[in-house]
N, CA, C and O atoms as CSV, one atom per row, in Angstrom:
chain,resi,resn,atom,element,x,y,z
A,1,MET,N,N,10.869,0.443,38.668
A,1,MET,CA,C,11.432,1.479,38.679
A,1,MET,C,C,12.928,1.162,38.462
A,1,MET,O,O,13.465,0.272,39.121
A,2,LYS,N,N,13.651,1.936,37.478
A,2,LYS,CA,C,15.044,1.635,37.225
A,2,LYS,C,C,15.983,2.730,38.194
A,2,LYS,O,O,15.536,3.779,38.660
A,3,ASN,N,N,17.197,2.290,38.352
A,3,ASN,CA,C,18.103,3.181,38.933
A,3,ASN,C,C,18.195,4.744,38.844
A,3,ASN,O,O,18.222,5.571,39.755
A,4,PRO,N,N,18.237,4.915,37.436
A,4,PRO,CA,C,18.391,6.517,37.098
A,4,PRO,C,C,16.878,7.111,37.520
A,4,PRO,O,O,16.847,8.271,37.929
A,5,ASP,N,N,15.772,6.445,37.445
A,5,ASP,CA,C,14.559,7.177,37.621
A,5,ASP,C,C,14.467,7.433,39.291
A,5,ASP,O,O,14.054,8.474,39.803
A,6,ALA,N,N,14.906,6.350,39.952
A,6,ALA,CA,C,15.121,6.336,41.615
A,6,ALA,C,C,15.905,7.598,41.854
A,6,ALA,O,O,15.432,8.484,42.566
A,7,VAL,N,N,16.990,7.705,41.332
A,7,VAL,CA,C,17.776,8.625,41.524
A,7,VAL,C,C,17.548,10.002,41.292
A,7,VAL,O,O,17.855,10.892,42.086
A,8,ALA,N,N,17.004,10.165,40.187
A,8,ALA,CA,C,16.053,11.428,39.701
A,8,ALA,C,C,15.075,11.868,40.692
A,8,ALA,O,O,14.928,13.065,40.939
A,9,ALA,N,N,14.276,10.783,41.377
A,9,ALA,CA,C,13.272,11.128,42.361
A,9,ALA,C,C,13.743,11.502,43.579
A,9,ALA,O,O,13.139,12.245,44.352
A,10,LEU,N,N,14.854,10.985,43.780
A,10,LEU,CA,C,15.430,11.221,45.357
A,10,LEU,C,C,16.185,12.321,45.239
A,10,LEU,O,O,16.273,13.063,46.217
A,11,SER,N,N,16.807,12.610,44.143
A,11,SER,CA,C,17.490,14.064,43.874
A,11,SER,C,C,16.434,15.095,43.966
A,11,SER,O,O,16.676,15.964,44.803
A,12,ALA,N,N,15.401,15.209,43.360
A,12,ALA,CA,C,14.343,16.033,43.278
A,12,ALA,C,C,13.734,16.024,44.893
A,12,ALA,O,O,13.265,17.097,45.273
A,13,LEU,N,N,13.723,15.240,45.551
A,13,LEU,CA,C,13.077,15.219,46.941
A,13,LEU,C,C,14.407,15.814,48.058
A,13,LEU,O,O,14.228,16.266,49.189
A,14,ALA,N,N,15.428,15.686,47.507
A,14,ALA,CA,C,16.539,15.995,48.500
A,14,ALA,C,C,16.721,17.597,48.546
A,14,ALA,O,O,17.822,18.065,48.256
A,15,GLN,N,N,16.015,18.154,48.784
A,15,GLN,CA,C,15.997,19.613,49.018
A,15,GLN,C,C,14.940,20.233,49.759
A,15,GLN,O,O,13.856,20.086,49.195
A,16,GLU,N,N,14.880,20.957,50.965
A,16,GLU,CA,C,14.038,21.287,51.769
A,16,GLU,C,C,12.679,21.791,51.367
A,16,GLU,O,O,11.654,21.425,51.941
A,17,HIS,N,N,12.705,22.853,50.115
A,17,HIS,CA,C,11.554,23.237,49.660
A,17,HIS,C,C,10.637,22.154,48.831
A,17,HIS,O,O,9.432,21.908,48.892
A,18,ARG,N,N,11.647,21.633,48.068
A,18,ARG,CA,C,10.870,20.665,47.127
A,18,ARG,C,C,10.227,19.435,48.053
A,18,ARG,O,O,9.259,18.841,47.579
A,19,LEU,N,N,10.688,19.074,49.235
A,19,LEU,CA,C,10.279,18.072,50.064
A,19,LEU,C,C,9.000,18.519,50.680
A,19,LEU,O,O,8.082,17.705,50.769
A,20,ALA,N,N,8.842,19.833,51.149
A,20,ALA,CA,C,7.707,20.376,51.732
A,20,ALA,C,C,6.482,20.444,50.701
A,20,ALA,O,O,5.307,20.288,51.032
A,21,VAL,N,N,6.935,20.701,49.406
A,21,VAL,CA,C,5.973,20.840,48.508
A,21,VAL,C,C,5.484,19.624,48.110
A,21,VAL,O,O,4.269,19.600,47.912
A,22,TYR,N,N,6.070,18.647,47.944
A,22,TYR,CA,C,5.618,17.333,47.829
A,22,TYR,C,C,4.776,16.829,48.902
A,22,TYR,O,O,3.618,16.457,48.711
A,23,ARG,N,N,5.371,16.818,50.058
A,23,ARG,CA,C,4.456,16.375,51.205
A,23,ARG,C,C,3.372,16.987,51.254
A,23,ARG,O,O,2.433,16.385,51.775
A,24,LEU,N,N,3.149,18.338,50.746
A,24,LEU,CA,C,1.761,19.154,50.874
A,24,LEU,C,C,0.950,18.479,49.873
A,24,LEU,O,O,-0.176,18.132,50.228
A,25,LEU,N,N,1.357,18.211,48.581
A,25,LEU,CA,C,0.662,17.889,47.563
A,25,LEU,C,C,0.088,16.168,47.753
A,25,LEU,O,O,-0.999,15.745,47.361
A,26,VAL,N,N,1.045,15.464,48.384
A,26,VAL,CA,C,0.551,14.005,48.923
A,26,VAL,C,C,-0.607,14.297,49.729
A,26,VAL,O,O,-1.673,13.741,49.462
A,27,GLN,N,N,-0.509,15.138,50.722
A,27,GLN,CA,C,-1.274,15.548,51.751
A,27,GLN,C,C,-2.775,15.810,50.940
A,27,GLN,O,O,-3.810,15.359,51.431
A,28,ALA,N,N,-2.782,16.484,49.819
A,28,ALA,CA,C,-3.855,17.008,49.226
A,28,ALA,C,C,-4.517,15.960,48.472
A,28,ALA,O,O,-5.734,16.007,48.289
A,29,GLY,N,N,-3.881,15.130,48.076
A,29,GLY,CA,C,-4.542,13.860,47.236
A,29,GLY,C,C,-4.503,14.130,45.822
A,29,GLY,O,O,-3.740,14.976,45.354
A,30,PRO,N,N,-5.392,13.362,45.041
A,30,PRO,CA,C,-5.279,13.321,43.648
A,30,PRO,C,C,-5.751,14.687,43.013
A,30,PRO,O,O,-5.243,15.162,41.997
A,31,GLU,N,N,-6.698,15.218,43.671
A,31,GLU,CA,C,-7.149,16.521,43.342
A,31,GLU,C,C,-6.162,17.874,43.082
A,31,GLU,O,O,-6.393,18.858,42.378
A,32,GLY,N,N,-5.136,17.601,43.797
A,32,GLY,CA,C,-3.852,18.679,43.812
A,32,GLY,C,C,-4.232,19.913,44.367
A,32,GLY,O,O,-5.363,20.015,44.843
A,33,LEU,N,N,-3.411,20.921,44.377
A,33,LEU,CA,C,-3.592,22.170,44.797
A,33,LEU,C,C,-3.122,23.270,43.730
A,33,LEU,O,O,-2.166,23.076,42.980
A,34,PRO,N,N,-3.815,24.331,43.734
A,34,PRO,CA,C,-3.211,25.437,42.920
A,34,PRO,C,C,-1.978,25.935,43.311
A,34,PRO,O,O,-1.623,25.813,44.484
A,35,ALA,N,N,-1.194,26.545,42.386
A,35,ALA,CA,C,0.286,26.901,42.694
A,35,ALA,C,C,0.365,28.120,43.615
A,35,ALA,O,O,1.343,28.302,44.340
A,36,GLY,N,N,-0.709,28.974,43.575
A,36,GLY,CA,C,-0.815,29.937,44.736
A,36,GLY,C,C,-0.910,29.548,45.964
A,36,GLY,O,O,-0.266,30.053,46.883
A,37,GLN,N,N,-1.828,28.497,46.096
A,37,GLN,CA,C,-1.847,27.972,47.483
A,37,GLN,C,C,-0.731,27.396,47.932
A,37,GLN,O,O,-0.293,27.589,49.066
A,38,VAL,N,N,-0.183,26.629,47.046
A,38,VAL,CA,C,1.219,26.034,47.450
A,38,VAL,C,C,2.211,26.938,47.809
A,38,VAL,O,O,2.942,26.687,48.767
A,39,ALA,N,N,2.356,28.210,47.000
A,39,ALA,CA,C,3.468,29.012,47.181
A,39,ALA,C,C,3.128,29.785,48.806
A,39,ALA,O,O,4.072,30.179,49.490
A,40,GLU,N,N,1.714,29.921,49.270
A,40,GLU,CA,C,1.362,30.235,50.397
A,40,GLU,C,C,1.953,29.658,51.409
A,40,GLU,O,O,2.747,30.184,52.188
A,41,ALA,N,N,1.536,28.475,51.407
A,41,ALA,CA,C,1.623,27.232,52.346
A,41,ALA,C,C,3.179,27.314,52.777
A,41,ALA,O,O,3.582,27.508,53.924
A,42,VAL,N,N,3.900,27.144,51.724
A,42,VAL,CA,C,5.349,27.050,51.979
A,42,VAL,C,C,6.288,28.266,51.958
A,42,VAL,O,O,7.515,28.195,52.034
A,43,ASP,N,N,5.613,29.314,51.853
A,43,ASP,CA,C,6.100,30.621,51.869
A,43,ASP,C,C,7.174,30.844,51.024
A,43,ASP,O,O,8.202,31.385,51.433
A,44,LEU,N,N,7.011,30.436,49.763
A,44,LEU,CA,C,7.852,30.619,48.634
A,44,LEU,C,C,7.439,31.767,47.629
A,44,LEU,O,O,6.225,31.971,47.596
A,45,ALA,N,N,8.089,32.423,46.941
A,45,ALA,CA,C,7.870,33.388,45.724
A,45,ALA,C,C,7.566,32.578,44.616
A,45,ALA,O,O,8.201,31.548,44.393
A,46,PRO,N,N,6.571,32.995,43.852
A,46,PRO,CA,C,6.089,32.151,42.802
A,46,PRO,C,C,7.182,31.787,41.719
A,46,PRO,O,O,7.076,30.743,41.076
A,47,SER,N,N,8.124,32.571,41.547
A,47,SER,CA,C,9.249,32.366,40.616
A,47,SER,C,C,10.167,31.247,41.254
A,47,SER,O,O,10.734,30.409,40.552
A,48,ALA,N,N,10.265,31.282,42.489
A,48,ALA,CA,C,11.227,30.216,43.282
A,48,ALA,C,C,10.330,28.838,43.313
A,48,ALA,O,O,10.918,27.759,43.239
A,49,LEU,N,N,9.091,28.883,43.409
A,49,LEU,CA,C,8.229,27.667,43.569
A,49,LEU,C,C,8.047,27.230,41.855
A,49,LEU,O,O,7.824,26.039,41.637
A,50,THR,N,N,8.116,27.923,40.980
A,50,THR,CA,C,8.207,27.198,39.546
A,50,THR,C,C,9.401,26.484,39.329
A,50,THR,O,O,9.381,25.346,38.860
A,51,PHE,N,N,10.493,27.098,39.651
A,51,PHE,CA,C,11.723,26.130,39.558
A,51,PHE,C,C,11.674,25.049,40.408
A,51,PHE,O,O,12.344,24.083,40.041
A,52,HIS,N,N,11.015,24.932,41.531
A,52,HIS,CA,C,11.249,23.576,42.309
A,52,HIS,C,C,9.863,22.607,41.758
A,52,HIS,O,O,9.848,21.389,41.935
A,53,PHE,N,N,8.928,23.219,41.195
A,53,PHE,CA,C,7.816,22.432,40.604
A,53,PHE,C,C,8.502,21.717,39.379
A,53,PHE,O,O,8.359,20.516,39.150
A,54,ASP,N,N,9.324,22.645,38.550
A,54,ASP,CA,C,9.913,21.830,37.310
A,54,ASP,C,C,10.849,20.832,37.806
A,54,ASP,O,O,10.927,19.846,37.073
A,55,ARG,N,N,11.585,20.813,38.850
A,55,ARG,CA,C,12.234,19.640,39.131
A,55,ARG,C,C,11.493,18.514,39.527
A,55,ARG,O,O,11.914,17.395,39.233
A,56,LEU,N,N,10.428,18.658,40.164
A,56,LEU,CA,C,9.463,17.575,40.764
A,56,LEU,C,C,8.762,17.115,39.439
A,56,LEU,O,O,8.527,15.916,39.282
A,57,ARG,N,N,8.436,17.995,38.523
A,57,ARG,CA,C,7.745,17.459,37.274
A,57,ARG,C,C,8.842,16.628,36.456
A,57,ARG,O,O,8.459,15.537,36.032
A,58,ASP,N,N,10.018,16.971,36.212
A,58,ASP,CA,C,11.040,16.349,35.480
A,58,ASP,C,C,11.427,14.913,36.095
A,58,ASP,O,O,11.818,13.999,35.368
A,59,ALA,N,N,11.285,14.779,37.543
A,59,ALA,CA,C,11.374,13.522,38.291
A,59,ALA,C,C,10.269,12.598,37.922
A,59,ALA,O,O,10.417,11.383,38.053
A,60,GLY,N,N,9.206,13.098,37.483
A,60,GLY,CA,C,7.837,12.315,37.325
A,60,GLY,C,C,7.164,12.216,38.837
A,60,GLY,O,O,6.478,11.240,39.139
A,61,LEU,N,N,7.408,13.279,39.745
A,61,LEU,CA,C,6.715,13.059,41.072
A,61,LEU,C,C,5.478,13.959,41.004
A,61,LEU,O,O,4.491,13.608,41.651
A,62,VAL,N,N,5.433,15.124,40.257
A,62,VAL,CA,C,4.008,15.654,40.159
A,62,VAL,C,C,3.669,15.904,38.665
A,62,VAL,O,O,4.409,15.755,37.694
A,63,THR,N,N,2.306,16.343,38.708
A,63,THR,CA,C,1.838,16.511,37.338
A,63,THR,C,C,1.127,17.928,37.404
A,63,THR,O,O,0.889,18.383,38.523
A,64,VAL,N,N,0.778,18.642,36.296
A,64,VAL,CA,C,0.309,19.901,36.420
A,64,VAL,C,C,-0.728,19.851,35.216
A,64,VAL,O,O,-0.572,19.157,34.212
A,65,ARG,N,N,-1.959,20.804,35.497
A,65,ARG,CA,C,-2.911,20.842,34.600
A,65,ARG,C,C,-3.528,22.383,34.856
A,65,ARG,O,O,-3.410,22.989,35.921
A,66,ARG,N,N,-4.143,22.841,33.780
A,66,ARG,CA,C,-4.697,24.145,34.031
A,66,ARG,C,C,-6.173,24.008,34.243
A,66,ARG,O,O,-6.882,23.181,33.669
A,67,ASP,N,N,-6.595,24.947,35.171
A,67,ASP,CA,C,-7.920,25.043,35.389
A,67,ASP,C,C,-8.524,26.503,35.316
A,67,ASP,O,O,-8.657,27.170,36.342
A,68,GLY,N,N,-8.797,26.861,34.370
A,68,GLY,CA,C,-8.963,28.310,33.916
A,68,GLY,C,C,-7.731,29.054,33.896
A,68,GLY,O,O,-6.916,28.856,32.996
A,69,ARG,N,N,-7.509,29.958,34.880
A,69,ARG,CA,C,-6.142,30.868,34.862
A,69,ARG,C,C,-5.334,29.981,36.121
A,69,ARG,O,O,-4.220,30.419,36.408
A,70,SER,N,N,-5.684,29.104,36.678
A,70,SER,CA,C,-4.792,28.362,37.598
A,70,SER,C,C,-4.205,27.287,37.180
A,70,SER,O,O,-4.856,26.483,36.512
A,71,MET,N,N,-2.903,27.058,37.476
A,71,MET,CA,C,-2.256,25.913,37.383
A,71,MET,C,C,-2.386,24.934,38.759
A,71,MET,O,O,-2.107,25.333,39.890
A,72,ILE,N,N,-2.804,23.747,38.476
A,72,ILE,CA,C,-2.884,22.995,39.591
A,72,ILE,C,C,-2.085,21.847,39.411
A,72,ILE,O,O,-2.065,21.163,38.388
A,73,TYR,N,N,-1.204,21.593,40.787
A,73,TYR,CA,C,-0.217,20.629,40.850
A,73,TYR,C,C,-0.833,19.595,41.658
A,73,TYR,O,O,-1.641,19.871,42.545
A,74,ALA,N,N,-0.443,18.310,41.353
A,74,ALA,CA,C,-0.749,17.125,42.081
A,74,ALA,C,C,0.392,16.026,42.126
A,74,ALA,O,O,1.159,15.857,41.178
A,75,ALA,N,N,0.441,15.338,43.225
A,75,ALA,CA,C,1.370,14.324,43.564
A,75,ALA,C,C,1.203,13.179,42.582
A,75,ALA,O,O,0.046,12.779,42.444
A,76,GLN,N,N,2.193,12.555,41.843
A,76,GLN,CA,C,1.971,11.421,41.133
A,76,GLN,C,C,2.237,10.257,41.862
A,76,GLN,O,O,3.382,9.818,41.972
A,77,PHE,N,N,1.141,9.666,42.426
A,77,PHE,CA,C,1.274,8.665,43.425
A,77,PHE,C,C,1.694,7.051,42.768
A,77,PHE,O,O,1.999,6.051,43.418
A,78,GLU,N,N,1.609,7.175,41.535
A,78,GLU,CA,C,2.214,5.916,40.928
A,78,GLU,C,C,3.771,5.987,41.304
A,78,GLU,O,O,4.347,5.120,41.960
A,79,THR,N,N,4.346,7.108,40.810
A,79,THR,CA,C,5.725,7.366,40.784
A,79,THR,C,C,6.267,7.061,42.472
A,79,THR,O,O,7.212,6.335,42.778
A,80,MET,N,N,5.508,7.721,43.289
A,80,MET,CA,C,5.783,7.428,44.496
A,80,MET,C,C,5.722,6.186,45.119
A,80,MET,O,O,6.411,5.953,46.112
A,81,ASN,N,N,4.874,5.268,44.577
A,81,ASN,CA,C,4.884,4.037,45.222
A,81,ASN,C,C,5.626,3.177,44.407
A,81,ASN,O,O,5.680,2.005,44.779
A,82,ALA,N,N,6.282,3.530,43.255
A,82,ALA,CA,C,7.180,2.802,42.563
A,82,ALA,C,C,8.565,2.955,43.326
A,82,ALA,O,O,9.352,2.061,43.638
A,83,LEU,N,N,8.647,4.180,43.521
A,83,LEU,CA,C,9.900,4.478,44.371
A,83,LEU,C,C,10.027,3.768,45.773
A,83,LEU,O,O,11.062,3.257,46.200
A,84,LEU,N,N,9.000,3.808,46.322
A,84,LEU,CA,C,9.064,3.026,47.791
A,84,LEU,C,C,9.183,1.670,47.501
A,84,LEU,O,O,9.872,1.074,48.330
A,85,GLY,N,N,8.726,0.967,46.572
A,85,GLY,CA,C,8.693,-0.304,46.159
A,85,GLY,C,C,10.388,-0.686,45.709
A,85,GLY,O,O,11.040,-1.665,46.072
A,86,PHE,N,N,10.736,0.232,44.974
A,86,PHE,CA,C,12.314,0.380,44.582
A,86,PHE,C,C,12.947,0.128,45.760
A,86,PHE,O,O,13.449,-0.994,45.832
A,87,LEU,N,N,13.084,0.908,46.796
A,87,LEU,CA,C,13.643,1.252,47.911
A,87,LEU,C,C,13.742,-0.075,48.846
A,87,LEU,O,O,14.734,-0.368,49.515
A,88,THR,N,N,12.463,-0.869,48.768
A,88,THR,CA,C,12.408,-1.906,49.671
A,88,THR,C,C,12.219,-3.228,48.945
A,88,THR,O,O,11.779,-4.210,49.542
A,89,ASP,N,N,12.506,-3.251,47.829
A,89,ASP,CA,C,12.411,-4.447,47.035
A,89,ASP,C,C,13.246,-5.658,47.335
A,89,ASP,O,O,12.828,-6.760,46.981
A,90,ASN,N,N,14.421,-5.536,47.974
A,90,ASN,CA,C,15.326,-6.429,48.495
A,90,ASN,C,C,15.376,-6.353,50.064
A,90,ASN,O,O,16.323,-6.790,50.717
A,91,CYS,N,N,14.487,-5.875,50.496
A,91,CYS,CA,C,14.268,-5.799,52.231
A,91,CYS,C,C,14.461,-7.083,52.666
A,91,CYS,O,O,13.931,-8.007,52.048
A,92,CYS,N,N,15.160,-7.293,53.667
A,92,CYS,CA,C,15.318,-8.792,54.470
A,92,CYS,C,C,15.665,-9.881,53.534
A,92,CYS,O,O,15.089,-10.967,53.594
A,93,GLN,N,N,16.570,-9.629,52.690
A,93,GLN,CA,C,17.300,-10.450,51.727
A,93,GLN,C,C,16.208,-11.213,50.885
A,93,GLN,O,O,16.119,-12.440,50.827
A,94,GLY,N,N,15.306,-10.220,50.176
A,94,GLY,CA,C,14.363,-10.477,49.230
A,94,GLY,C,C,12.734,-10.924,49.928
A,94,GLY,O,O,11.710,-11.086,49.264
A,95,ALA,N,N,12.844,-11.035,51.181
A,95,ALA,CA,C,11.746,-11.626,51.901
A,95,ALA,C,C,10.969,-10.238,52.390
A,95,ALA,O,O,10.849,-10.213,53.615
A,96,ALA,N,N,10.438,-9.129,51.740
A,96,ALA,CA,C,10.136,-7.782,52.379
A,96,ALA,C,C,8.716,-8.241,53.263
A,96,ALA,O,O,8.472,-7.615,54.294
A,97,GLU,N,N,8.034,-9.059,52.940
A,97,GLU,CA,C,6.912,-9.526,53.981
A,97,GLU,C,C,7.483,-9.562,55.417
A,97,GLU,O,O,6.791,-9.119,56.334
A,98,LYS,N,N,8.700,-10.062,55.655
A,98,LYS,CA,C,9.302,-10.615,56.807
A,98,LYS,C,C,9.789,-8.963,57.748
A,98,LYS,O,O,9.851,-8.891,58.976
A,99,CYS,N,N,10.019,-8.027,56.972
A,99,CYS,CA,C,10.402,-6.970,57.569
A,99,CYS,C,C,9.625,-5.610,57.201
A,99,CYS,O,O,10.098,-4.493,57.405
A,100,ALA,N,N,8.483,-5.838,56.683
A,100,ALA,CA,C,7.716,-4.555,56.353
A,100,ALA,C,C,7.323,-3.981,57.564
A,100,ALA,O,O,7.229,-4.633,58.604
A,101,PRO,N,N,7.081,-2.747,57.468
A,101,PRO,CA,C,7.008,-1.968,58.792
A,101,PRO,C,C,5.178,-2.270,59.064
A,101,PRO,O,O,4.306,-2.538,58.237
A,102,ALA,N,N,5.091,-2.087,60.589
A,102,ALA,CA,C,3.798,-2.334,61.138
A,102,ALA,C,C,2.796,-1.623,60.342
A,102,ALA,O,O,3.170,-0.636,59.708
A,103,VAL,N,N,1.559,-1.998,60.289
A,103,VAL,CA,C,0.305,-1.222,59.560
A,103,VAL,C,C,0.248,0.060,60.379
A,103,VAL,O,O,0.229,-0.009,61.608
A,104,CYS,N,N,0.223,1.090,59.819
A,104,CYS,CA,C,-0.283,2.292,60.331
A,104,CYS,C,C,-1.548,2.447,61.099
A,104,CYS,O,O,-2.550,1.950,60.584
A,105,SER,N,N,-1.666,3.020,62.184
A,105,SER,CA,C,-3.058,3.166,62.740
A,105,SER,C,C,-3.198,4.571,63.350
A,105,SER,O,O,-2.247,5.259,63.724
A,106,PRO,N,N,-4.499,4.916,63.407
A,106,PRO,CA,C,-4.691,6.376,63.926
A,106,PRO,C,C,-4.012,6.343,65.370
A,106,PRO,O,O,-3.607,5.338,65.956
A,107,ALA,N,N,-3.983,7.511,65.762
A,107,ALA,CA,C,-3.434,7.876,67.087
A,107,ALA,C,C,-4.511,7.628,67.933
A,107,ALA,O,O,-5.608,7.997,67.513
A,108,LYS,N,N,-4.457,7.022,69.169
A,108,LYS,CA,C,-5.477,6.944,70.074
A,108,LYS,C,C,-6.163,8.158,70.604
A,108,LYS,O,O,-5.423,8.958,71.176
A,109,SER,N,N,-7.307,8.427,70.534
A,109,SER,CA,C,-7.924,9.651,71.211
A,109,SER,C,C,-7.499,9.704,72.418
A,109,SER,O,O,-7.068,8.694,72.974
A,110,ARG,N,N,-7.552,10.852,72.999
A,110,ARG,CA,C,-7.561,11.246,74.545
A,110,ARG,C,C,-8.723,11.623,75.352
A,110,ARG,O,O,-8.703,12.393,76.312
A,111,ARG,N,N,-9.840,10.946,74.824
A,111,ARG,CA,C,-11.158,10.960,75.362
A,111,ARG,C,C,-10.959,10.249,76.768
A,111,ARG,O,O,-10.316,9.230,77.019
A,112,THR,N,N,-11.751,11.139,77.687
A,112,THR,CA,C,-11.690,10.476,78.764
A,112,THR,C,C,-12.812,9.094,79.071
A,112,THR,O,O,-13.932,9.027,78.564
A,113,LYS,N,N,-12.338,8.256,79.824
A,113,LYS,CA,C,-13.199,7.059,79.587
A,113,LYS,C,C,-14.372,7.243,80.722
A,113,LYS,O,O,-14.090,7.654,81.847
A,114,VAL,N,N,-15.600,6.933,80.364
A,114,VAL,CA,C,-16.747,7.302,81.121
A,114,VAL,C,C,-16.926,6.234,81.859
A,114,VAL,O,O,-17.112,5.175,81.259
A,115,THR,N,N,-16.916,6.237,83.384
A,115,THR,CA,C,-17.330,4.875,84.067
A,115,THR,C,C,-18.874,4.949,84.216
A,115,THR,O,O,-19.583,5.821,83.713
A,116,ALA,N,N,-19.281,3.934,84.959
A,116,ALA,CA,C,-20.707,3.729,85.132
A,116,ALA,C,C,-21.244,4.764,86.466
A,116,ALA,O,O,-22.430,5.011,86.686
A,117,SER,N,N,-20.284,5.199,87.136
A,117,SER,CA,C,-20.464,6.264,88.323
A,117,SER,C,C,-20.584,7.488,87.657
A,117,SER,O,O,-21.346,8.317,88.156
A,118,GLN,N,N,-19.940,7.784,86.555
A,118,GLN,CA,C,-20.111,9.135,85.841
A,118,GLN,C,C,-21.367,9.408,84.982
A,118,GLN,O,O,-21.685,10.555,84.667
A,119,GLU,N,N,-22.046,8.352,84.627
A,119,GLU,CA,C,-23.266,8.581,83.832
A,119,GLU,C,C,-24.379,9.209,84.478
A,119,GLU,O,O,-25.418,9.419,83.852
């Protein structure tokens, strides 16, 4: 990723509603979500949402496809990964593996431990 592309992506995400929309689309996965469902989830009017989708699309962060009468928006994971790579490319003086964050693991469940006397 080049500087202008990174600036465009970061600029598009530097707004509360667009960040919420993008995070929702990332959570939805490659299948994406219909525009109406996104509008409902982030509590935005369709006209306002269209403006935000346009900014995210211009930055290459989302794609849109028509499915019947619905417009389906999806996160562009390649762009997201390129942006993350760009941001961490020179981490730890060029040795990113030395300062990479720990691998995420699911939160431990709060199940009660069963002892032999409880069985």
